[in-house]
N, CA, C and O of each residue as an XYZ file, in Angstrom:
692
protein
N       0.908     -1.185      0.103
C       0.184      0.020      0.305
C       0.747      1.132      0.130
O       1.485      1.458      1.061
N       0.672      1.907     -0.795
C       1.202      3.514     -0.804
C       0.959      4.512      0.133
O      -0.159      4.955      0.393
N       2.254      4.951      0.759
C       2.203      5.811      2.141
C       1.693      6.898      1.802
O       2.249      7.395      0.823
N       0.854      7.474      2.217
C       0.189      9.044      1.710
C       1.172      9.917      2.104
O       2.133      9.428      2.697
N       1.140     11.468      1.846
C       2.214     12.193      2.200
C       1.186     13.006      2.851
O       0.196     13.396      2.231
N       1.508     13.419      4.768
C       0.887     13.802      5.338
C       1.603     15.295      5.851
O       1.107     16.403      6.054
N       2.644     14.908      5.929
C       3.809     16.121      6.393
C       5.046     16.121      5.709
O       5.421     15.075      5.178
N       5.571     16.907      5.661
C       7.127     17.142      4.734
C       7.608     16.084      5.106
O       7.875     15.413      4.110
N       7.923     15.454      6.235
C       8.633     14.262      6.475
C       8.336     13.243      6.101
O       9.116     12.314      6.310
N       7.073     12.999      5.389
C       6.641     11.841      4.593
C       7.342     11.656      3.255
O       7.456     10.527      2.776
N       7.966     13.088      2.442
C       8.438     13.217      1.209
C       9.728     12.023      1.185
O      10.609     11.867      2.032
N       9.521     11.331      0.032
C      10.537     10.232      0.051
C      11.729     11.093     -0.858
O      11.718     10.815     -2.057
N      12.565     11.921     -0.498
C      13.485     12.875     -1.628
C      14.161     11.959     -2.533
O      14.473     12.550     -3.567
N      14.541     10.596     -2.528
C      15.058      9.699     -3.513
C      13.830      9.925     -4.590
O      14.273      9.805     -5.733
N      12.558     10.187     -4.570
C      11.790      9.654     -5.622
C      10.953     11.060     -5.862
O       9.773     11.175     -6.195
N      11.947     12.117     -5.585
C      11.206     13.517     -5.862
C      12.076     14.053     -6.571
O      13.289     13.879     -6.450
N      11.382     14.936     -7.582
C      11.948     15.833     -8.635
C      11.229     17.477     -8.412
O      10.195     17.618     -7.760
N      11.703     18.243     -8.836
C      11.325     19.558     -8.354
C      11.314     20.064     -9.547
O      12.079     19.585    -10.384
N      10.385     21.220     -9.918
C      10.217     21.810    -11.012
C      11.033     23.275    -11.230
O      11.233     23.724    -10.102
N      11.617     24.252    -12.323
C      11.973     25.330    -12.038
C      11.599     26.186    -13.239
O      11.796     25.424    -14.186
N      11.260     27.099    -13.626
C      11.274     28.040    -14.938
C      10.737     29.442    -14.554
O      10.287     30.032    -13.571
N      11.037     29.663    -15.892
C      10.418     31.365    -16.064
C       8.912     31.537    -15.721
O       8.312     30.500    -15.437
N       8.353     32.481    -15.710
C       7.168     33.413    -15.566
C       6.778     33.395    -17.176
O       5.668     33.070    -17.596
N       7.434     33.634    -17.658
C       7.145     34.407    -19.084
C       8.149     32.993    -20.070
O       9.323     32.625    -20.017
N       7.183     32.640    -20.730
C       7.896     31.576    -21.802
C       7.351     32.492    -22.988
O       6.391     33.240    -22.805
N       7.933     32.407    -24.070
C       7.951     33.090    -25.757
C       6.752     31.884    -26.422
O       6.880     30.792    -26.977
N       5.940     32.470    -26.152
C       4.648     31.608    -27.368
C       4.954     30.728    -28.217
O       4.462     29.601    -28.167
N       6.108     31.225    -29.447
C       6.362     30.234    -30.297
C       7.126     28.764    -29.602
O       7.060     27.624    -30.063
N       7.673     29.112    -28.663
C       8.476     27.872    -27.784
C       7.236     26.548    -27.487
O       7.390     25.345    -27.695
N       6.157     27.170    -27.007
C       5.167     26.663    -26.072
C       4.992     25.056    -26.248
O       4.984     24.271    -25.300
N       4.845     24.674    -27.693
C       4.270     23.306    -28.172
C       5.358     22.447    -28.430
O       4.983     21.324    -28.765
N       6.802     22.628    -28.378
C       8.178     22.276    -28.440
C       8.501     22.220    -26.826
O       9.141     21.263    -26.392
N       8.175     22.968    -26.197
C       8.493     22.511    -24.621
C       7.347     21.647    -24.136
O       7.648     20.641    -23.493
N       6.077     21.912    -24.362
C       4.908     20.980    -23.756
C       5.410     19.414    -23.978
O       5.380     18.445    -23.218
N       5.825     19.555    -25.172
C       6.649     17.917    -25.981
C       7.829     17.290    -24.899
O       8.069     16.135    -24.548
N       8.392     18.492    -24.572
C       9.873     18.017    -24.044
C       9.298     18.024    -22.503
O       9.905     17.249    -21.763
N       8.417     18.638    -22.002
C       7.766     18.530    -20.601
C       7.200     17.112    -20.586
O       7.466     16.377    -19.635
N       6.600     16.784    -21.373
C       6.033     15.469    -21.124
C       6.775     14.526    -21.383
O       6.181     13.459    -21.229
N       7.869     14.407    -21.726
C       8.377     13.296    -22.329
C       9.454     13.258    -21.070
O       9.768     12.101    -20.793
N       9.976     14.083    -20.395
C      10.900     14.133    -19.206
C      10.211     13.847    -18.284
O      10.684     12.986    -17.542
N       9.046     14.326    -17.977
C       8.179     13.645    -16.612
C       8.188     12.219    -16.614
O       8.591     11.450    -15.741
N       7.539     11.917    -18.040
C       7.272     10.369    -18.161
C       8.952      9.585    -18.163
O       9.191      8.485    -17.664
N       9.620     10.178    -18.621
C      11.370      9.566    -18.155
C      11.400      9.264    -16.613
O      11.545      8.196    -16.018
N      11.251     10.322    -16.235
C      11.486     10.572    -14.694
C      11.028      9.480    -13.837
O      11.698      8.839    -13.027
N       9.190      9.300    -14.274
C       8.623      8.330    -13.983
C       9.446      6.924    -13.825
O       9.855      6.332    -12.826
N       9.505      6.689    -14.966
C       9.852      5.348    -15.376
C      11.182      5.384    -14.761
O      11.101      4.309    -14.167
N      12.374      5.840    -14.458
C      13.146      6.248    -13.642
C      12.957      5.866    -11.854
O      13.940      5.541    -11.188
N      11.843      5.946    -11.373
C      11.330      5.784    -10.482
C      10.825      7.048     -9.441
O      10.693      6.794     -8.244
N      10.607      8.142     -9.856
C      10.290      9.206     -9.655
C       8.730      9.431     -9.558
O       7.928      9.454    -10.491
N       8.529      9.565     -8.427
C       6.803      9.390     -8.130
C       6.310     11.129     -7.505
O       5.352     11.722     -8.002
N       7.040     11.641     -6.533
C       6.634     12.924     -6.712
C       7.410     13.952     -7.367
O       8.639     13.976     -7.422
N       6.399     15.027     -7.992
C       6.888     16.461     -8.611
C       6.272     17.475     -7.427
O       5.167     17.595     -6.899
N       7.540     18.124     -7.291
C       7.101     19.323     -6.345
C       7.284     20.782     -7.835
O       7.952     20.925     -8.859
N       6.441     21.403     -7.226
C       6.129     22.611     -8.035
C       6.114     24.171     -7.040
O       5.577     24.118     -5.934
N       6.547     25.109     -7.381
C       6.803     25.781     -6.393
C       5.344     27.290     -7.129
O       5.248     28.504     -6.949
N       4.707     26.497     -7.747
C       3.442     27.292     -7.848
C       3.434     28.515     -8.328
O       2.450     29.147     -7.943
N       4.056     29.024     -8.931
C       4.404     30.239     -9.826
C       3.939     30.275    -11.088
O       4.270     29.378    -11.864
N       3.100     31.313    -11.498
C       2.789     31.611    -12.921
C       3.798     30.870    -13.955
O       4.890     30.503    -13.522
N       3.524     30.690    -15.036
C       4.303     30.130    -15.943
C       4.595     28.582    -15.862
O       3.786     27.677    -15.660
N       5.814     28.515    -16.050
C       6.084     27.042    -16.335
C       5.891     26.091    -15.179
O       5.667     24.900    -15.397
N       5.976     26.606    -13.887
C       5.781     26.011    -12.263
C       4.403     25.610    -12.571
O       4.147     24.418    -12.395
N       3.410     26.424    -13.023
C       1.718     25.943    -12.995
C       1.435     24.922    -14.369
O       0.599     24.018    -14.389
N       2.260     25.265    -15.396
C       2.140     24.575    -16.545
C       2.820     22.752    -16.402
O       2.506     21.740    -17.028
N       3.750     22.962    -15.388
C       4.502     21.442    -14.775
C       3.393     20.601    -14.049
O       3.051     19.428    -14.203
N       2.890     21.709    -13.103
C       1.935     21.008    -12.576
C       1.004     20.289    -12.652
O       0.712     19.263    -12.038
N       0.273     21.117    -13.817
C      -0.870     20.978    -14.839
C      -0.551     19.335    -15.716
O      -1.290     18.363    -15.872
N       0.639     19.557    -16.082
C       1.255     17.913    -16.683
C       1.255     16.845    -15.839
O       0.992     15.736    -16.303
N       1.550     17.005    -14.455
C       1.629     15.841    -13.398
C       0.050     15.778    -13.482
O      -0.289     14.860    -14.228
N      -0.885     16.384    -13.014
C      -2.355     15.798    -12.898
C      -2.417     15.205    -14.069
O      -2.699     14.008    -14.008
N      -2.209     15.742    -15.341
C      -3.184     15.205    -16.215
C      -2.443     13.801    -16.408
O      -3.195     12.941    -16.867
N      -1.288     13.429    -16.188
C      -0.112     12.228    -16.253
C      -0.811     11.365    -15.075
O      -0.968     10.188    -15.402
N      -1.221     11.664    -13.900
C      -1.838     11.045    -13.219
C      -2.851     10.868    -13.464
O      -2.936     10.005    -12.590
N      -4.085     10.875    -13.999
C      -5.164     11.027    -14.560
C      -5.205     10.012    -15.613
O      -6.096      9.166    -15.537
N      -4.284      9.964    -16.690
C      -4.432      9.093    -17.891
C      -3.440      8.174    -18.024
O      -3.728      7.235    -18.767
N      -1.900      8.150    -17.320
C      -1.262      7.027    -17.668
C      -0.583      6.661    -16.339
O      -0.017      5.569    -16.392
N      -0.495      7.313    -15.132
C       0.207      6.968    -13.833
C      -0.381      7.556    -12.657
O      -0.216      8.715    -12.275
N      -1.285      6.398    -11.958
C      -2.119      7.041    -11.139
C      -1.303      7.026     -9.804
O      -1.599      7.655     -8.788
N      -0.427      6.357     -9.945
C       0.994      6.564     -8.654
C       1.533      7.596     -8.440
O       2.097      7.682     -7.349
N       1.602      9.103     -9.616
C       2.070     10.038     -9.565
C       1.715     11.156     -8.713
O       0.541     11.464     -8.502
N       2.689     11.758     -8.230
C       1.900     12.678     -6.964
C       2.498     14.371     -7.079
O       3.718     14.538     -7.050
N       1.923     15.118     -7.159
C       2.228     16.487     -7.475
C       2.210     17.341     -6.119
O       1.049     17.478     -5.734
N       2.936     17.816     -5.469
C       3.572     18.333     -4.307
C       3.352     19.730     -4.425
O       3.440     20.101     -5.596
N       3.091     20.644     -3.597
C       3.124     22.322     -4.026
C       3.939     22.892     -3.050
O       3.452     22.855     -1.920
N       4.951     23.368     -3.146
C       5.765     24.006     -2.326
C       5.134     25.723     -2.564
O       5.420     26.278     -3.625
N       4.488     26.297     -1.765
C       4.220     27.716     -1.974
C       4.840     28.619     -0.865
O       4.839     28.377      0.342
N       5.419     29.805     -1.556
C       6.275     30.796     -0.853
C       5.535     31.477      0.310
O       6.278     32.066      1.095
N       4.186     31.516      0.583
C       3.699     32.102      1.718
C       2.123     32.329      1.158
O       1.882     32.415     -0.047
N       1.229     32.403      2.056
C      -0.387     32.404      1.842
C      -0.742     33.141      1.093
O      -1.700     32.920      0.352
N      -0.058     34.214      1.089
C      -0.573     35.917      0.239
C       0.568     36.372     -1.060
O       0.827     37.510     -1.453
N       1.127     35.049     -1.547
C       2.114     35.510     -2.634
C       0.880     35.888     -4.114
O       1.242     36.421     -5.162
N       0.084     35.643     -3.944
C      -0.868     35.700     -5.374
C      -1.446     37.185     -5.201
O      -1.964     37.569     -6.250
N      -1.494     38.039     -4.257
C      -1.753     38.880     -4.135
C      -2.157     39.853     -5.258
O      -3.236     40.445     -5.238
N      -1.283     39.988     -6.199
C      -1.337     40.781     -7.884
C      -2.019     39.340     -8.723
O      -1.815     39.639     -9.900
N      -2.577     38.222     -8.727
C      -2.798     37.761     -9.539
C      -3.998     38.090     -9.946
O      -4.748     38.561     -9.091
N      -4.537     37.926    -11.436
C      -5.546     37.500    -12.078
C      -6.478     36.655    -11.575
O      -5.954     35.779    -10.887
N      -7.845     36.568    -11.665
C      -9.087     35.563    -10.768
C      -8.604     34.396    -11.858
O      -8.394     33.457    -11.090
N      -8.333     33.950    -13.072
C      -8.687     32.982    -13.671
C      -7.200     32.245    -13.122
O      -7.183     31.096    -12.678
N      -6.050     33.056    -13.228
C      -4.820     32.204    -12.314
C      -5.206     31.915    -11.228
O      -5.322     30.707    -11.022
N      -5.501     32.706    -10.290
C      -6.058     32.746     -8.621
C      -6.603     30.956     -8.997
O      -6.045     29.922     -8.627
N      -7.917     31.115     -9.881
C      -8.708     29.906     -9.884
C      -7.645     28.278    -10.539
O      -7.838     27.137    -10.120
N      -6.739     28.619    -11.459
C      -6.374     27.781    -11.874
C      -5.309     27.368    -10.585
O      -5.407     26.156    -10.390
N      -4.507     27.888     -9.823
C      -3.916     27.417     -8.764
C      -4.487     26.719     -7.748
O      -3.993     25.691     -7.285
N      -5.865     27.397     -7.240
C      -6.714     26.738     -6.774
C      -7.476     25.189     -7.089
O      -7.974     24.375     -6.311
N      -7.364     25.186     -8.191
C      -7.344     23.434     -9.033
C      -6.024     22.668     -8.592
O      -6.075     21.555     -8.067
N      -4.951     23.279     -8.819
C      -3.547     22.950     -8.619
C      -3.774     22.328     -6.641
O      -3.562     21.171     -6.280
N      -4.133     23.227     -5.911
C      -3.870     23.230     -4.586
C      -4.909     22.050     -4.311
O      -4.523     21.219     -3.489
N      -6.250     21.837     -4.911
C      -7.541     21.105     -4.693
C      -6.960     19.560     -4.892
O      -7.455     18.604     -4.296
N      -5.651     19.429     -5.967
C      -5.622     17.892     -6.423
C      -4.600     17.678     -5.874
O      -4.630     16.501     -5.517
N      -3.291     18.338     -5.463
C      -2.285     17.825     -4.692
C      -2.054     17.163     -3.748
O      -2.729     17.273     -2.724
N      -0.979     16.258     -3.867
C      -0.920     15.012     -2.554
C      -0.645     15.819     -1.629
O      -0.611     15.272     -0.526
N      -0.431     16.924     -1.632
C       0.218     17.667     -0.115
C       0.849     18.990     -1.041
O       1.443     19.018     -2.119
N       0.299     20.370      0.196
C       0.415     21.392     -0.315
C       1.562     21.907      1.268
O       1.448     21.700      2.476
N       2.226     22.371      0.719
C       3.119     22.828      1.869
C       3.891     24.702      2.064
O       4.762     25.239      1.380
N       3.334     25.089      2.920
C       3.677     26.769      2.722
C       5.243     27.023      3.320
O       5.418     26.425      4.381
N       6.169     27.632      2.944
C       7.421     27.759      3.255
C       7.701     28.784      3.581
O       8.856     29.206      3.526
N       6.302     29.717      4.179
C       6.527     30.998      4.604
C       5.401     31.445      5.305
O       4.558     30.610      4.975
N       4.863     32.214      6.046
C       3.310     32.689      6.521
C       3.006     33.997      5.424
O       1.883     34.237      4.980
N       4.189     34.751      5.100
C       3.426     36.115      4.296
C       4.589     36.387      3.639
O       5.671     35.867      3.911
N       4.398     37.169      2.802
C       5.565     37.420      1.381
C       6.493     38.501      2.455
O       6.183     39.394      3.244
N       7.817     37.854      1.986
C       8.769     38.843      2.188
C       9.398     39.253      1.269
O       8.861     39.353      0.166
N      10.791     39.626      1.485
C      11.643     40.033      0.201
C      12.484     38.770      0.017
O      13.224     38.813     -0.966
N      12.535     37.542      0.825
C      13.315     36.473      0.418
C      12.449     35.215      0.596
O      12.916     34.114      0.888
N      11.307     35.442      0.420
C      10.518     33.992      0.741
C      10.493     33.489     -0.728
O      10.223     32.291     -0.806
N      10.715     34.128     -1.933
C      10.839     33.384     -3.113
C      12.401     32.318     -2.951
O      12.415     31.191     -3.448
N      13.568     32.861     -2.232
C      14.584     32.331     -2.546
C      14.273     31.012     -1.361
O      14.560     29.908     -1.823
N      13.736     30.997      0.069
C      13.186     30.384      0.970
C      12.715     29.256      0.237
O      13.326     28.195      0.366
N      11.718     29.321     -0.515
C      11.163     28.407     -1.122
C      11.597     27.470     -2.177
O      11.441     26.263     -2.362
N      12.317     28.620     -2.936
C      13.287     27.565     -4.007
C      14.349     26.588     -3.410
O      14.479     25.442     -3.840
N      15.165     27.149     -2.307
C      15.969     26.187     -1.340
C      14.970     24.905     -0.955
O      15.479     23.864     -1.369
N      13.890     24.714     -0.385
C      12.881     23.908     -0.264
C      12.914     23.258     -1.201
O      13.124     22.057     -1.030
N      12.760     23.671     -2.305
C      12.617     22.774     -3.464
C      13.818     21.844     -3.809
O      13.634     20.635     -3.950
N      14.995     22.388     -3.937
C      16.189     21.823     -3.581
C      16.435     20.458     -2.734
O      16.802     19.376     -3.192
N      16.196     20.721     -1.637
C      16.422     20.319     -0.362
C      15.679     18.919     -0.395
O      16.087     17.820     -0.019
N      14.523     19.270     -0.932
C      13.184     18.273     -0.379
C      13.559     17.052     -2.150
O      12.847     16.063     -2.326
N      14.397     17.315     -2.908
C      14.074     16.697     -4.395
C      15.952     16.156     -4.215
O      16.940     16.609     -3.636
N      15.576     14.700     -5.277
C      16.849     14.356     -5.739
C      17.211     14.949     -6.905
O      18.421     14.960     -7.131
N      16.222     15.628     -8.006
C      16.473     15.802     -9.098
C      15.786     16.935     -9.351
O      14.937     17.340     -8.557
N      16.187     17.813    -10.916
C      14.804     18.681    -11.065
C      14.586     18.847    -12.717
O      15.018     18.059    -13.558
N      14.051     19.684    -12.899
C      13.452     19.816    -14.473
C      13.219     21.244    -14.472
O      12.207     21.779    -14.018
N      13.986     21.705    -14.886
C      14.282     23.289    -15.581
C      13.525     23.755    -16.668
O      13.502     22.949    -17.598
N      12.647     25.212    -16.931
C      13.244     25.640    -18.125
C      13.582     27.040    -18.144
O      12.865     27.989    -17.828
N      14.730     27.040    -18.544
C      15.682     28.035    -17.906
C      16.246     28.850    -19.549
O      17.105     28.297    -20.234
N      15.822     29.730    -19.827
C      16.519     30.494    -20.985
C      17.725     31.507    -20.830
O      18.685     31.513    -21.600
N      17.558     32.455    -19.636
C      18.760     33.322    -19.379
C      18.806     33.283    -17.892
O      17.774     32.894    -17.346
N      19.748     33.593    -17.184
C      20.484     33.357    -16.404
C      20.095     34.302    -15.084
O      20.296     33.842    -13.960
N      19.467     35.786    -15.274
C      19.178     36.539    -14.068
C      17.863     36.388    -13.653
O      17.000     37.199    -13.988
N      17.662     35.560    -13.052
C      16.361     35.085    -12.472
C      16.229     34.054    -11.224
O      17.263     33.435    -10.973
N      15.293     33.829    -10.548
C      15.244     32.722     -9.380
C      14.945     31.722     -9.875
O      14.478     30.981     -9.010
N      14.959     31.121    -11.144
C      14.777     29.704    -11.811
C      16.807     30.087    -11.936
O      17.263     29.842    -10.819
N      17.154     30.231    -12.227
C      18.750     30.329    -12.327
C      19.693     30.187    -11.008
O      20.772     29.609    -10.879
N      18.703     31.105     -9.836
C      18.941     30.536     -8.751
C      18.799     29.465     -8.247
O      19.728     28.951     -7.625
N      17.648     28.882     -8.381
C      17.257     27.190     -8.212
C      18.345     26.601     -8.687
O      19.142     26.140     -7.870
N      18.577     26.504     -9.907
C      19.605     25.467    -10.867
C      21.003     25.628     -9.992
O      21.586     24.594     -9.666
N      21.519     26.852     -9.626
C      22.544     26.951     -8.875
C      22.458     26.220     -7.784
O      23.169     25.265     -7.471
N      21.389     26.783     -7.089
C      21.018     25.775     -5.637
C      21.458     24.518     -5.753
O      22.257     23.961     -5.000
N      20.741     23.908     -7.052
C      20.667     22.515     -7.193
C      22.259     21.778     -7.351
O      22.641     20.726     -6.839
N      22.951     22.639     -8.162
C      24.186     21.855     -8.643
C      25.117     22.236     -7.257
O      25.879     21.346     -6.881
N      25.095     23.386     -6.557
C      25.883     23.063     -5.285
C      25.859     21.953     -4.522
O      26.773     21.329     -3.982
N      24.210     21.718     -4.558
C      23.549     20.295     -3.842
C      24.251     18.826     -4.594
O      24.147     17.634     -4.304
N      24.745     19.313     -5.318
C      25.212     18.247     -6.334
C      23.845     17.034     -6.928
O      23.972     15.815     -7.039
N      22.695     17.805     -7.205
C      21.469     17.623     -7.686
C      21.139     17.890     -9.281
O      20.794     18.964     -9.773
N      21.325     16.691     -9.926
C      20.789     16.849    -11.230
C      19.775     17.822    -11.769
O      18.770     17.964    -11.073
N      19.853     18.508    -12.868
C      18.457     19.282    -13.111
C      18.484     19.410    -14.499
O      19.374     20.167    -14.886
N      17.709     18.852    -15.480
C      17.389     18.965    -16.767
C      17.020     19.969    -17.354
O      15.914     20.343    -16.962
N      17.416     20.519    -18.052
C      16.815     22.017    -18.807
C      16.277     21.710    -20.074
O      16.955     21.567    -21.092
N      14.871     21.594    -19.990
C      14.162     21.152    -21.118
C      14.301     22.328    -22.111
O      13.991     22.145    -23.288
N      14.829     23.732    -21.614
C      14.239     24.697    -22.910
C      15.993     24.460    -23.767
O      16.185     24.650    -24.968
N      16.907     24.082    -22.902
C      18.143     23.515    -23.880
C      17.940     22.163    -24.730
O      18.574     21.844    -25.735
N      17.350     21.750    -24.367
C      17.128     20.155    -24.743
C      16.192     20.353    -26.258
O      16.003     19.596    -27.210
N      15.738     21.738    -25.947
C      14.232     21.658    -26.843
C      14.777     21.998    -28.379
O      14.096     21.575    -29.313
N      15.969     22.741    -28.658
C      16.743     22.712    -29.645
C      15.938     24.158    -30.464
O      15.740     24.281    -31.673
N      15.696     24.825    -29.714
C      15.192     26.566    -30.211
C      15.661     27.356    -30.320
O      15.017     28.389    -30.505
N      16.990     27.386    -30.281
C      18.039     28.498    -30.113
C      18.354     28.846    -31.824
O      19.169     29.713    -32.139
């Protein structure tokens, strides 16, 4: 019987992969990245990864989380979406449609963890650090180096945790 994730201590780091990516992705690469993301998640699943952590940000994080839920419904019933959100009020500037999409992710996630209570200048960095800490590997959509995504990839590299950059793999340069 599969163990339920009831607390952060129930996360099996060796079976967990994080997502990190930019909020804005050029429209002309969406379909290519979607294929790369689907293939990469499926490959990680076949390698034994069952938990995928999304940081819940607009853009790549929420797209990747949706992919996990689609795969759970259609192919891999034992795959889990885990959300590590930076704080309870990080969505204060979001449009209603984006809030609705996040609430759907929250409703369907196996586990939701807030790394902080309220928005601070470093709450995103704290969330990014937790993504790396509770995973054995990562999937990134990294196209430029001045971002929270590059910060997260750097954290993973320092922790000797491999990160696959699907943006680089998509052959779209």
